BAVEXMI-815036 format. One record per atom (N, C-alpha, C): residue in one letter; x, y, z. Coordinates in steps of 0.02 Angstrom, whole numbers, plus 50000, padded with zeros to 5 digits. Example, Ala and Ser with C-alpha at 12.3 -4.5 7.8 and 13.67 -1.06 7.14 Angstrom:
% residues 2
a506604971650390
a506154977550390
a506604983550390
s506424988850354
s506844994750357
s506455000250394
//
This chain:
% residues 360
m601395127745625
m601955127845577
m601715130345510
s602035135545484
s601805138445421
s602005134045363
t601605134245311
t601745130345250
t601975135045195
q602335132145147
q602585136045091
q602005138245047
p601925144645033
p601365146844991
p601425144244920
d600865142644891
d600835140344822
d600635146244778
l601115148844741
l600995154744700
l600775153044629
l600755146644612
l600535144644545
l599775145044541
y599525146044480
y598805146244469
y598545139144461
s597995137744494
s597685131144488
s597295130744423
q597085124744405
q596685123944344
q596025127844350
e595735127744409
e595105131344419
e595215138944411
e595775141344436
e595905148544430
e596035150444358
e596365146144320
e596485147644249
e595835147344210
a595385142744229
a594735142444196
a594335148744211
l594375151044273
l594035157344290
l594315163144251
r594975163344245
r595295168644205
r595045168644134
a595015162744103
a594795162344033
a594075164744026
a593655162944074
a592955164944070
a592885172544078
v593245175344127
v593205182544138
v593505186344079
r594065184044054
r594385187443997
r593935187343936
g593595181643925
g593145181243869
g592555185943876
l592285186343936
l591715190743948
l591915198043940
i592495199943968
i592725206843961
i592865208343887
g593145203443851
g593285204443781
g592665205843740
d592105202843761
d591475204043725
d591225211143735
h591435214243790
h591195221043806
h591735226343795
a592355224243783
a592905229043779
a592835233643718
d592875240043730
d592855245043677
d593215251143703
p593875251743687
p594255257443713
p593955264143696
g593665264643636
g593355271043617
g592775272743662
a592355267843677
a591785268943721
a592015270543791
a592555267243814
a592815268643881
a593045275843887
i593395278243836
i593625285143837
i593035289943835
a592525288343796
a591935292643791
a591575292943858
r591545287343894
r591205287343959
r591565291844009
t592225292044005
t592595296244053
t592455303644042
e592205305443983
e592035312343969
e591305313943984
s590945309044010
s590235309944024
s590125310144100
d589485310644119
d589305310644190
d589205303544216
a589305298544173
a589205291544192
a589815287444171
p590365287944208
p590985284544187
p590985277044196
h590545274344237
h590545267144250
h590275263244190
d590545257244180
d590335252744127
d589765248344154
v589155250744148
v588585247344177
v588475240544144
a588555240244079
a588445233944044
a588935228544066
l589565230444074
l590065225544096
l589925223344168
w589745228144211
w589595226344280
w588995221644284
k588495222744244
k587915218344243
k588105211344220
a588545211044170
a588765204544145
a589175200844198
l589605204444234
l590005201344286
l589585198844344
t589055202544361
t588645200744419
t588095195944400
d587695197644351
d587135193344331
d587375187144294
g587855188144250
g588075182644208
g588525177644243
m588965180144288
m589455175644319
m589415175644396
g589035180044425
g588965180244497
g589605182344533
l590015186444501
l590665188144530
l590615193044588
a590055196544594
a589985201144650
a589965197544717
g589795191044715
g589745187244776
g590295182144786
l590865183244755
l591415178444762
l591605177244834
l591655182344874
l591875181744943
l591305180444992
v590695180644967
v590105179545010
v589995172045018
p589875169645080
p589765162445090
p589175159745050
e589195153445034
e588675150344994
e587995150745027
e587965150145094
e587325150445128
e586995157245123
l587365162245100
l587085168945090
l587035170445015
d586995165144975
d586915165644902
d587535167944866
g588115167544899
g588735169344867
g589095163244838
q589715164344817
q590115159044786
q590555155344836
g590685158544894
g591105155344944
g591815154144919
a592065158544876
a592745157844849
a593255160944896
t593885160544877
t594425163344918
t594715169544883
f595175172644918
f595505178544890
f595915176844828
r596115170744821
r596505168844761
r596085169544698
e595455167344701
e595025168044643
e594855175344629
v594745179044683
v594605186244675
v595195189744643
a595805187744661
a596405190744632
a596435189644557
v596245183744535
v596245182344463
v595765186944426
v595175188044454
v594695192544423
v594985199644419
l595305201844473
l595595208544474
l596165209244424
e596545204044413
e597065204344362
e596755205844294
e596205202444279
e595885203444214
e595555210244208
l595265212644263
l594965219344262
l595515224644256
g596095223344287
g596655227944281
g596915228444210
r596865223044172
r597105223044103
r596705227844059
t596105229244078
t595685233744038
t595535240244074
a595815241244134
a595645247144175
a594895247944178
a594555242444191
a593825242244187
a593515246944239
a593015250744216
a592685255544260
a592085252144294
v592235247344338
v591715243844375
v591915243844449
p591435243644495
p591585244144567
p591735237444600
f592105233044565
f592235226444592
f592675226844655
l593225230544651
l593675230944709
l593335234444768
t592985239744754
t592695243644809
t592075240344839
s591675236844799
s591065233844825
s591145226444840
a591375222544791
a591415215244799
a591995213144845
v592455217744859
v593015216044904
v592985220344967
v593085226844961
v593165231045020
v592515231445061
a591975233445029
a591335233845065
a591105227045090
t591215221845050
t591015215145070
t591395212845131
e592035214145134
e592435212245192
e592195215845255
a592015222145248
a591755225845306
a591105222845330
l590675220945284
l590035217945302
l590125210945332
l590615207245308
l590755200645337
l590985201345409
e591375206445423
e591605207545492
e591015209345537
c590525212945509
c589945215045549
c589395209845551
g589425204845507
g588905199745505
g588245202245478
a588265206845431
a587665209645400
a587435205145343
d587095199645361
d586935194445312
d586465196845257
d585975200945274
d585495203145223
d585835207545170
l586275211945193
l586635216245145
l587115212145102
l587425207145133
l587875202845095
l587505198945041
s586915196545056
s586515192945007
s586315197444949
a586155203744965
a585985208544912
a586575209944867
l587175210544896
l587775211644856
l587925205444813
a587865199544843
a588025193444806
a587565192544746
a586935194444754
a586455193744699
a586545199044645
g586965203944659
g587065209244610
g586525214644612
h586095214244664
h585555219244669
h585815225944693
d586325225744736
d586595231844766
d587345232444753
v587575238544754
v588285240144755
v588395244144819
a588915242344857
a589055245744920
a589735249344916
a589795254744953
a590425258444957
a590575259845030
l591185258045051
l591415259745118
l591645266945117
c591345271145159
c591485278345158
c592105279945199
v592675277545175
v593325279145201
v593735281745142
p594085287245148
p594465289945091
p594905284645058
l594925284744992
l595275279644955
l596005279144973
h596315284544995
h597035284545009
h597195281445077
t596705279545116
t596815277145185
t597155270345185
a597695269745222
a598065263445227
a597765259045282
p597845252445276
p597615247945328
p597945249745395
g597545250045448
g597815251645513
g597885259045528
a597785263245477
a597835270445487
a597175273145515
g597205279045544
g596595282245567
g596165284445508
f595525285145520
f595075287145466
f594555292045494
p594305296645453
p593815301445476
p593135298245488
t592745301445530
t592075298945546
t591575304745542
v590935302945547
v590405308045551
v590105307945621
r589735313045639
r589435313645705
r588775309745707
v588615307545767
v587965304445780
v587585308745829
e587015311345809
e586595315545852
e585875313145849
d585615310945907
d584925308545911
d584795302945860
g585295298545852
g585215292845807
g585285294445734
a585475300545716
a585565302545646
a586285304445633
l586505303845570
l587195305145551
l587265312145522
h587795315645543
h587935322345519
h588675322845502
g588835325945446
g589535327145427
g589655325245355
e590285325545334
e590445323745266
e591115320145263
l591175315945214
l591785311945203
l591975312645129
a592595314145115
a592815315445047
a593265309845021
g593335309544955
g593775304744923
g593515297644926
i592855296644922
i592555290044928
i592485287044858
a592845281644845
a592845278644778
a592185275244763
d591935276444703
d591325273244676
d590705274744716
a590715279944758
a590125281644798
a589535283644753
a589675286844697
a589145289144653
a588775283344619
f589075277444620
f588775271544587
f588445266944639
a588545268544703
a588335263944756
a587595264744773
d587295259144794
d586615259144821
d586625259644896
t587145257044928
t587205256845000
t587875259945021
l587845264245071
l588455267245098
l588595264545168
l589215262845181
l589435260545246
l589845266045277
v589595269045331
v589865275245358
v590125274245429
p590775275445442
p591025275245511
p590835281645548
a590645280945611
a590405286645649
a590825287745711
s590735293445742
s591135295445800
s591015291145862
d590455287445864
d590315283145922
d590655276345915
g591085275545863
g591445269345854
g591075263945815
a590495265645789
a590095260745752
a590135261945677
l589975256645640
l589915257045567
l589165256845552
y588935261745514
y588225262145498
y588115260845423
g587535258145408
g587345257045339
g586715260845322
l586705263945263
l586115267645242
l586075267745167
a585475268845141
a585385269445069
a585735275745044
a586065275144987
a586435280944960
a585965286744945
s585325285244934
s584845290544919
s584735295244978
r584925293045039
r584845297245098
r585425302145107
a585925301545067
a586515305845071
a586565310145009
d586925315545014
d587085319744956
d587775317744932
v587795314444876
v588435312044848
v588655316844793
v589205320344805
v589445325544760
v590085323244725
p590075322344659
p590685320144624
p591255325044635
q591865322244641
q592465326244647
q592915325044586
t593345329744572
t593815328844517
t594305323344535
s594365318444491
s594785312644504
s595295311844448
l595915310344466
l596425308944416
l596245302744377
d596025297444412
d595825291244380
d595105291944356
l595025292744291
l594365293844263
l593935287444264
t594245281744276
t593875275344276
t593685273144347
r593925276544398
r593715275144467
r593585281844501
p593015284744487
p592865291444513
p592765291444589
v592905297144619
v592805297944691
v592285303444701
a592005303544762
a591485308344776
a591515310344850
r591175315844865
r591095318044934
r590395316044957
v590355312845014
v589715310645042
v589515315345099
v588955318645091
v588715323545139
v588095320845173
l588115320545240
l587545317945279
l587285323545324
d586635324645320
d586315330045358
d585695327245393
g585815323645448
g585255320745485
g584985314345455
a585415310545419
a585195304345388
a585135298845440
r584565295245438
r584475289545481
r584825283545452
a585155279645495
a585555274045471
a585505268145520
r585705262445497
r585685256345537
r586375254745563
r586415253345627
r587055251445656
r587225244245637
l587815243445607
l588015236745583
l588495233245630
g588945236845661
g589445233845705
g589985238945721
d590535236545748
d591095240845766
d591475242945703
a591625249345698
a591935251945637
a592665249845632
e593045250345686
e593775249445681
e593975242645653
p593735236945681
p593935230545652
p593675229545581
a593075232145567
a592785231345500
a593185235145449
v593375241345464
v593765245445417
v594465242545409
r594765240345464
r595435237545459
r595445231245415
r594955226845425
r594915220745384
r594795222545310
a594345227245298
a594175229145230
a594775232245193
l595125236745227
l595685240045195
l596275235445183
r596375230645228
r596915225745217
r596775221645155
a596155219345147
a595975215545088
a596035219845025
g595815226245030
g595865230644973
g596575231844951
a597015232945000
a597725234144984
a598045227944954
g597905222144984
g598205216044959
g597995214244889
l597345215044875
l597095213144809
l597185218644757
l597295224744779
l597465230044732
l598105228244694
a598555224644726
a599175222544693
a599025218144632
s598495214244635
s598305210144577
s598045214444520
e597655219644537
e597435224244485
e598035227744454
q598515229844496
q599115233144470
q599525228344427
l599525221944445
l599865216944404
l599545216444335
g598885216044332
g598545215744268
g598685221844225
l598685227644257
l598835233844221
l599545233744193
a600025231744234
a600725231544212
a600825226544156
e600495220744161
e600565215744108
e600265218244042
w599695221744046
w599415224643985
w599915229643955
a600195233943996
a600645239043971
a601245235843936
l601525230743967
l602105227343937
l601915223843872
t601385219843874
t601175216043815
t600995220543757
e600605225743771
e600385230243718
e600975234143689
t601445235943731
t602035239743707
t602475235343663
v602585229143684
v602975224443642
v602635223443575
r601975222443576
r601615221443513
r601695227443467
y601625233443495
y601675239443454
y602375240443426
l602885239043467
l603565240143444
l603785235043392
k603445229443387
k603575224743333
k603305227243267
e602795231543269
e602475234043209
e602765240743186
r602935245043235
r603175251743218
r603895251343192
k604025254843138
k604685254443107
k605005261343103
q605655261443111
q606085267243098
q606705264743062
f606925268643013
f607505266642973
f607405259642943
n606765258342926
n606575252142891
n606685245842934
r606655246643000
r606705240743044
r606255241943105
p605995236543136
p605555237343194
p605915240843251
v605555245543283
v605855249343338
v606045244643395
g605675239343403
g605825234643457
g606485231043448
g606785231543390
g607425228343379
g608025232443401
f607925238743419
f608475242843441
f608685240743512
q609335240543523
q609595237743586
q609365241643647
a609355248243643
a609145252343700
a608425250843720
v608005249843669
v607295248243683
v607245241343713
k607635236643688
k607635229843715
k607805229843789
h608305233843807
h608515234143877
h607945236843922
r607605241843897
r607045244643937
r606495239443945
l606345235843892
l605815230743896
l606025224943941
a606665223043938
a606905217643980
a606865219444054
q607055225644070
q607005227944139
q606285227944163
l605835230244120
l605135230444138
l604855223344147
w605065218744105
w604845211744111
w605045208844179
l605655210244200
l605885207744266
l605465210744322
e605305217044317
e604895220144369
e604195217244371
v603905215844313
v603235213044311
v603235205944339
v603745202044323
v603795195244351
v603825195444427
n604225199944454
n604265200644527
n603605203044556
l603265207444521
l602615209844544
l602125204044546
r602145199644497
r601695193944498
r601805189644560
a602425188644578
a602565184644638
a602295188144701
a602395194644705
a602165198444764
a601405198444768
a601075199544711
a600345199744711
a600045192944728
r600335187644699
r600085180944713
r600195179144786
a600755181144814
a600895179744884
a600385183244929
a600215189544912
a599725193144952
a599045189744949
a598825187744890
a598185184344883
a598175177844922
d598715174044918
d598755167644954
d598765168745029
a599125173845052
a599155175245124
a598485177345151
l598115181345113
l597445183345134
l596985177245136
a597085172645090
a596655166645088
a596805161945146
t597435161345165
t597625156645218
t597665159845286
g597735166545288
g597805170045351
g598495169745381
e598995167145344
e599675166645370
e600095172645348
d600345176445397
d600775182245384
d600445187145335
a599795187945341
a599435192145293
a599645199445297
d599725202145357
d599905209145363
d600585210545331
i601065206145344
i601735207145316
i601725206345240
t601385201245216
t601395199945144
t601025205345105
v600485207845133
v600125213345100
v600565219645098
a600905221045152
a601345226945153
a601905226245101
v602195220345096
v602715219145046
v602445220244975
a601855217444962
a601565218044895
a601435225344876
q601145229144922
q600995236044905
q601605240544905
a602115238844943
a602745242644940
a603075241944872
y602935236344838
y603265235044774
y602805236544714
a602155235344722
a601705235444665
a601635242244633
a601525247344673
a601375254044646
a601935256644600
p602565256644621
p603085259144576
p603135255344511
v603025248744513
v603075244744452
v602505246444404
a601895246844430
a601325248444388
a601395255244355
v601625260144394
v601725266944366
v602275266744313
h602825263344328
h603375262844279
h603145259544215
a602755254244221
a602515250644161
a602075255244119
a601625258944151
a601185263344113
a601575269144082
e602065271744117
e602475277144090
e602875274744029
e603165268744035
e603535266043978
e603085264743918
a602475262343932
a602005261243877
a601845267643841
l601715272943878
l601555279343847
l602145281943806
q602745281743835
q603335284443801
q603515280343739
l603495273743746
l603715269443690
l603195268843635
h602585271243649
h602095271543595
h602205277843552
g602685282043573
g602845287943533
g602275292943531
g602175295943473
g601675301243467
g600975298943481
i600805292843459
i600125290443469
i599975289443543
g600495287943582
g600385287043653
g600195293343690
m600355299043660
m600205305443690
m599505307943673
t599145304343631
t598495306643609
t597945304243657
w597395307943659
w596825306243701
w596465300043673
e596525298943608
e596155293543576
e596435286643594
h597085286343610
h597375279943630
h597245278743704
p597065272643724
p596865271443794
p597435271343844
v598055271943823
v598615271243870
v598575276443926
h598295282243912
h598255287443964
h597785285244021
l597285281144005
l596845278644057
l597225274044105
y597685270144078
y598085265644119
y598585269544162
l598885274744134
l599355278644173
l598995282244230
k598415284844217
k598035288144270
k597815283144323
r597595277244302
r597405272044350
r598015270044392
a598585269144360
a599195267244397
a599395272644447
k599355278944427
k599535284444472
k599055284744531
a598405284044517
a597905284244571
a597985278244617
d598115272344588
d598215266344629
d598825266944673
s599305271044653
s599925271644692
s599815274944760
i599245278244769
i599085281044835
i598475277744865
a598145273344828
a597545269944855
a597735264944909
y597365265044963
y597475260545020
y598195260945047
g598465266945043
g599135268145070
g599665268445017
t600125273145023
t600675273744975
t601185268344987
a601635267444940
a602175262644948
a602595264245010
g602715270745022
g603085272845081
g602735271045145
a602075271945147
a601685270145206
a601725262745220
h601715258745168
h601755251445177
h602455249345197
r602965252845172
r603645251245195
r603725252845269
s603435258345291
s603465260145362
s603095254945404
a602515252845380
a602125247745416
a602515241245419
l602835239545364
l603225233345362
l603795233545411
a604135239145417
a604685239845464
a604445238545535
g603855241145551
g603585239945617
g603395232745629
l603125229545577
l602895222645584
l603465217745595
v604045219245565
v604615214745571
v605145217445620
d604955222845657
d605385225745707
d606055227845678
l606015231545623
l606615234045589
l606545241645581
q606565245045638
q606465252245638
q607095255945614
a606975261745585
a607545265845563
a607915268545624
p608565269845617
p608945272545674
p608725279645692
//
């Protein structure tokens, strides 16, 4: 018998939020973030080190016996909300969630311990746009070595370990130094993608690829909604703050009725997104109706996050159109997230199949 999900934040989750927000605040520098996106090193190494060494967040999903935190998806969702608020350029979603879930399915304890300790960053070599349950490309296995290339791999250039699905149905692990990782042009400058080229690289067989990839992508899609929630909340809060200060005709722009209506509509969408994202995190934690709840969350989250970022840019007026203001980083992240781990349309189609509500 299923129980009613608890979508409220617990005291422990709020304490975690406060700690993560404080830590991010100590490192937050929009100017530096924009400068990094124009360099060959877009990731925020200092923030990632603080999150892993200082708080052990890389091992939230790793069991305690493997030196992890043994937390649930609910706690991970809170962290992603806070990272979404700053569009942080760290591989938390790709390594601490997606790659970790794949390794948990395979039982790769030594690699999990390395991730939990913050010594390694892992990347699952499946294109970022791949939806849970969808097919994914593989590389060839010849004489025990991997050959081929995989494109659109998020955070591969920052990874120490690559998890590669192969044509024999297995998931292989290898050091990133054994592959040629070629950066690709990415719309989201804070989550770069790369092409991974393998030419006879020796790798370790970890387990079956299909269940590991399916589990990893479901977690990624479900918790991506929490990142999108944090992004949308930042966009709304920052826009309201700005419109209280900006004046036209000697009165705050936020006082005009047309602007109020736009903000009110956006607030309603963000509130609904919070419910969907929290439901997805809770369902992943409990295992109850997880596939359905994740599909619902992603069918709703992407359009709201994009709308929030677009409204933020437009309502900031001229300054919102400049490269110096960070709002463009949020819009690009929202646009890229809208196709990450499946588009809203793909999730709606999956949801129709899950509840047996096919189109005529």
